[in-house]
C-alpha positions in Angstrom: -9.9 -65.9 14.5 -8.2 -65.3 11.1 -9.3 -67.5 8.2 -6.2 -68.3 6.1 -8.3 -69.5 3.3 -9.5 -66.0 2.6 -6.0 -64.5 3.0 -5.5 -64.1 -0.8 -9.1 -64.5 -2.0 -9.1 -63.6 -5.7 -12.7 -62.7 -5.6 -12.3 -60.2 -2.7 -13.1 -56.6 -3.5 -10.2 -54.3 -2.9 -10.0 -50.5 -2.7 -13.5 -50.3 -1.3 -14.6 -47.9 1.4 -16.4 -50.7 3.2 -13.3 -51.9 4.9 -13.9 -51.6 8.6 -12.9 -55.0 9.9 -10.8 -56.3 12.8 -8.7 -59.5 13.1 -8.3 -61.2 16.5 -5.8 -63.8 17.6 -6.1 -65.3 21.0 -3.7 -67.8 22.7 -5.2 -71.1 23.6 -3.3 -71.4 26.9 -4.9 -70.7 30.3 -8.2 -69.2 31.4 -7.0 -66.0 33.0 -7.6 -62.7 31.2 -4.8 -61.8 28.8 -3.3 -58.4 28.1 -4.6 -57.0 24.8 -2.4 -55.4 22.0 -4.1 -53.5 19.2 -2.0 -52.8 16.2 -2.6 -50.0 13.7 -0.8 -50.5 10.4 1.3 -47.9 8.5 1.4 -46.9 4.9 1.7 -43.1 4.8 -2.0 -42.7 5.2 -2.5 -43.7 1.6 -1.9 -47.5 1.6 -1.7 -50.6 3.8 -4.0 -53.2 5.3 -4.1 -55.2 8.5 -4.7 -58.2 6.3 -1.1 -58.3 5.1 1.0 -61.3 6.0 3.4 -58.9 7.7 0.8 -58.2 10.4 -0.5 -61.6 11.2 -0.7 -62.0 14.9 -0.3 -65.7 15.5 3.3 -65.4 16.6 2.9 -62.5 19.0 -0.3 -64.0 20.5 1.4 -67.3 21.1 4.9 -66.2 22.2 3.7 -63.1 24.0 0.7 -64.8 25.6 -1.5 -61.8 24.6 -4.7 -61.2 22.7 -3.7 -59.5 19.5 -6.0 -57.3 17.4 -5.3 -55.6 14.1 -7.7 -53.2 12.4 -8.4 -51.5 9.1 -9.3 -47.9 8.5 -9.9 -45.6 5.6 -6.9 -43.9 4.1 -6.0 -41.2 1.6 -8.9 -39.1 0.2 -11.5 -41.3 1.8 -10.0 -41.1 5.3 -8.2 -37.7 5.6 -9.6 -35.2 3.1 -11.2 -32.0 4.6 -14.3 -32.4 2.5 -15.8 -29.3 4.2 -13.8 -27.3 1.6 -16.1 -28.8 -1.0 -19.3 -29.9 0.7 -19.6 -27.2 3.4 -19.6 -27.1 7.2 -21.7 -30.2 7.6 -18.5 -32.1 6.7 -16.5 -30.5 9.4 -13.9 -32.9 10.8 -14.1 -35.2 7.7 -10.3 -34.9 7.7 -10.3 -37.4 10.6 -12.6 -40.1 9.2 -9.7 -42.6 9.3 -9.1 -41.7 12.9 -12.8 -42.1 13.7 -12.6 -45.6 12.2 -9.8 -46.4 14.6 -11.7 -45.1 17.6 -14.7 -47.2 16.6 -12.5 -50.3 16.4 -11.0 -49.5 19.8 -14.5 -49.1 21.3 -15.4 -52.5 19.8 -12.3 -54.0 21.4 -13.1 -52.5 24.8 -16.7 -53.8 24.7 -16.1 -57.3 23.2 -12.5 -58.4 23.8 -13.4 -60.3 27.0 -15.2 -62.8 24.9 -11.9 -63.6 23.3 -10.0 -64.0 26.6 -8.7 -60.4 26.7 -8.7 -58.0 29.6 -10.6 -54.8 28.7 -8.7 -53.0 31.5 -5.3 -53.8 30.0 -5.3 -52.6 26.4 -2.1 -51.4 24.6 -2.5 -49.7 21.2 0.6 -49.6 19.1 1.4 -48.7 15.5 4.3 -48.0 13.1 4.8 -45.1 10.7 1.3 -43.8 9.9 0.1 -46.2 12.6 2.5 -44.6 15.0 1.2 -41.2 14.0 -2.4 -42.5 14.6 -1.5 -43.7 18.1 -0.1 -40.2 18.9 -3.3 -38.6 17.5 -5.4 -40.9 19.6 -3.6 -39.6 22.7 -5.1 -36.2 21.9 -8.8 -37.2 21.6 -11.1 -36.5 24.5 -10.5 -38.9 27.4 -8.2 -41.4 25.6 -8.2 -43.7 28.6 -11.7 -44.8 27.6 -10.0 -46.6 24.7 -6.7 -47.9 26.0 -4.3 -47.9 28.9 -0.9 -48.0 27.2 0.4 -46.7 23.9 3.5 -47.4 21.7 4.5 -45.0 19.0 6.9 -46.4 16.4 8.3 -43.9 13.9 5.3 -41.7 14.2 4.9 -38.9 11.7 3.5 -35.4 12.4 -0.1 -34.5 12.3 -1.7 -31.6 10.4 -3.2 -28.4 11.7 -6.7 -27.5 10.6 -5.3 -24.8 8.4 -2.9 -27.2 6.7 -5.6 -29.8 6.0 -7.8 -27.1 4.5 -5.1 -25.8 2.3 -4.4 -29.3 1.0 -8.1 -29.9 0.3 -8.3 -26.6 -1.6 -5.2 -27.6 -3.6 -6.7 -30.9 -4.6 -10.1 -29.4 -5.4 -8.5 -26.7 -7.6 -6.0 -29.0 -9.3 -8.6 -31.6 -10.2 -11.2 -29.1 -11.2 -13.9 -31.1 -9.5 -15.7 -28.5 -7.3 -19.1 -30.2 -7.1 -19.9 -32.0 -3.8 -22.4 -34.1 -5.7 -19.7 -35.4 -8.1 -17.3 -36.2 -5.3 -20.0 -38.0 -3.2 -21.2 -40.1 -6.1 -17.8 -40.9 -7.5 -16.9 -44.7 -7.5 -14.2 -45.6 -5.1 -12.0 -46.5 -8.0 -12.3 -43.0 -9.2 -11.3 -41.6 -5.8 -8.3 -43.9 -5.6 -7.3 -42.9 -9.2 -7.3 -39.2 -8.3 -5.3 -40.1 -5.2 -2.7 -41.9 -7.4 -2.5 -38.8 -9.6 -1.8 -36.7 -6.5 1.0 -39.0 -5.5 2.5 -38.8 -9.0 2.3 -35.0 -9.0 4.0 -34.7 -5.6 6.6 -37.2 -6.6 6.3 -39.6 -3.7 4.2 -42.8 -3.2 3.2 -41.5 0.2 2.2 -38.1 -1.2 4.7 -36.6 1.2 2.2 -37.0 3.9 -0.5 -34.8 2.4 -2.9 -37.0 4.4 -2.7 -37.3 8.2 -4.9 -36.8 11.3 -5.9 -33.1 11.8 -6.1 -31.1 15.0 -7.7 -27.8 15.7 -11.1 -26.1 16.0 -14.1 -28.2 14.8 -12.0 -31.4 15.0 -12.2 -34.4 17.4 -8.5 -33.5 18.2 -8.5 -30.0 19.6 -4.7 -29.8 20.1 -1.5 -31.5 19.1 -0.6 -34.8 20.9 2.3 -33.0 22.5 0.1 -30.2 23.9 -2.4 -32.8 25.2 0.4 -34.6 27.0 1.8 -31.3 28.4 -1.7 -30.4 29.7 -2.0 -33.7 31.5 -4.9 -35.0 29.4 -3.1 -38.3 29.0 -2.5 -38.9 32.7 -2.5 -42.5 33.6 -1.5 -43.7 30.1 2.0 -45.3 29.8 3.7 -44.2 26.6 6.6 -45.8 24.7 8.2 -44.0 21.8 10.8 -45.5 19.4 12.0 -45.5 15.8 12.2 -48.4 13.3 15.4 -49.4 11.7 15.4 -49.4 7.8 11.8 -48.3 7.8 12.0 -46.5 4.4 13.3 -49.6 2.7 9.6 -50.6 2.4 9.1 -47.8 -0.1 12.0 -48.9 -2.2 9.6 -51.3 -4.0 8.0 -48.2 -5.6 11.3 -46.4 -6.5 10.1 -43.0 -5.3 11.8 -39.8 -6.7 11.8 -38.3 -3.2 10.5 -39.1 0.3 10.5 -36.5 3.0 10.2 -37.2 6.7 10.5 -34.7 9.5 12.9 -35.2 12.4 11.2 -36.5 15.5 14.1 -35.9 17.9 12.7 -32.7 19.3 9.3 -34.4 19.9 11.0 -37.3 21.7 13.0 -35.0 23.9 10.0 -32.7 24.7 8.0 -35.7 25.9 10.5 -36.7 28.5 9.2 -36.3 32.1 10.0 -32.9 33.5 11.2 -32.5 37.1 9.4 -29.1 37.2 6.0 -30.7 37.3 4.7 -31.7 40.7 1.6 -33.6 39.5 1.8 -37.3 38.8 3.0 -38.1 35.3 2.5 -41.1 33.1 5.4 -43.4 32.5 7.2 -42.6 29.2 9.7 -44.9 27.7 12.0 -44.0 24.9 13.5 -46.7 22.7 16.0 -46.1 19.9 17.1 -48.6 17.3 20.7 -47.7 17.7 22.6 -45.9 20.5 20.7 -44.3 23.4 22.0 -40.8 23.9 23.2 -40.1 27.4 21.8 -37.5 29.7 18.2 -37.7 28.6 16.9 -39.1 31.9 15.3 -42.1 30.3 13.1 -44.2 32.5 13.8 -47.9 32.7 11.4 -50.6 33.8 9.1 -53.4 32.7 6.3 -52.7 30.4 3.9 -55.2 32.0 
């Protein structure tokens, strides 16, 4: 469904908030319903696009015999700024606009993918880096099974608490000196992305050291952390695979950052392993490492499909 003639369209508008599109690749073989894989791209929640050649789905659709979908979502200030700090309570949960975009795309997939040969009852959502963090965040929304049946988190980064997102928004408001909601709402997208670039320069990292990320807490669509949601059984019935990407940060070497900070995810990985103390049914959780698998972690083995 992807039009290669528009892949590098010189007339295409970039850095526009009107970016909510999906791309669909469907294998031509057979008439039976295919498993569906929905990919969420990374980019530190400040960059990236599903349109990139890196994310074309022709190979995975053909070789994996699946229907592959990629999506776009708002990033940076447009997608993850807690605008309630500036505009008031009517903008509560604006720090999850990008996540809402992803949920809307997944809802569209659920309702329409059968027309492309996909099985709406067999949807896997997967993502890398910021995309992996997004997948983890989606596990914590209300009734995640209405959107997907399986999830793959690749090098997922942490989410923000509501307090952290509010503090970040206050910092950006105070440092820019723009405290008028009217000015922010009527600012051209190019102006917003310029400010975002200045924030990245000030922090000293092209990914702004993850100033932007999904937010959980009161008045948000995510009420608790993904870990808490899993521990509370809210993801029951969803199979989860977690792994890390080898040489992931080499992508950012193109921008020669002064420093890039990432938190360790080992504690998260260990804490998500099935516990023998729980008697209720648990979802299957698979842990994948890019190097050696540590012994004694009780890792489940089995087929994904």
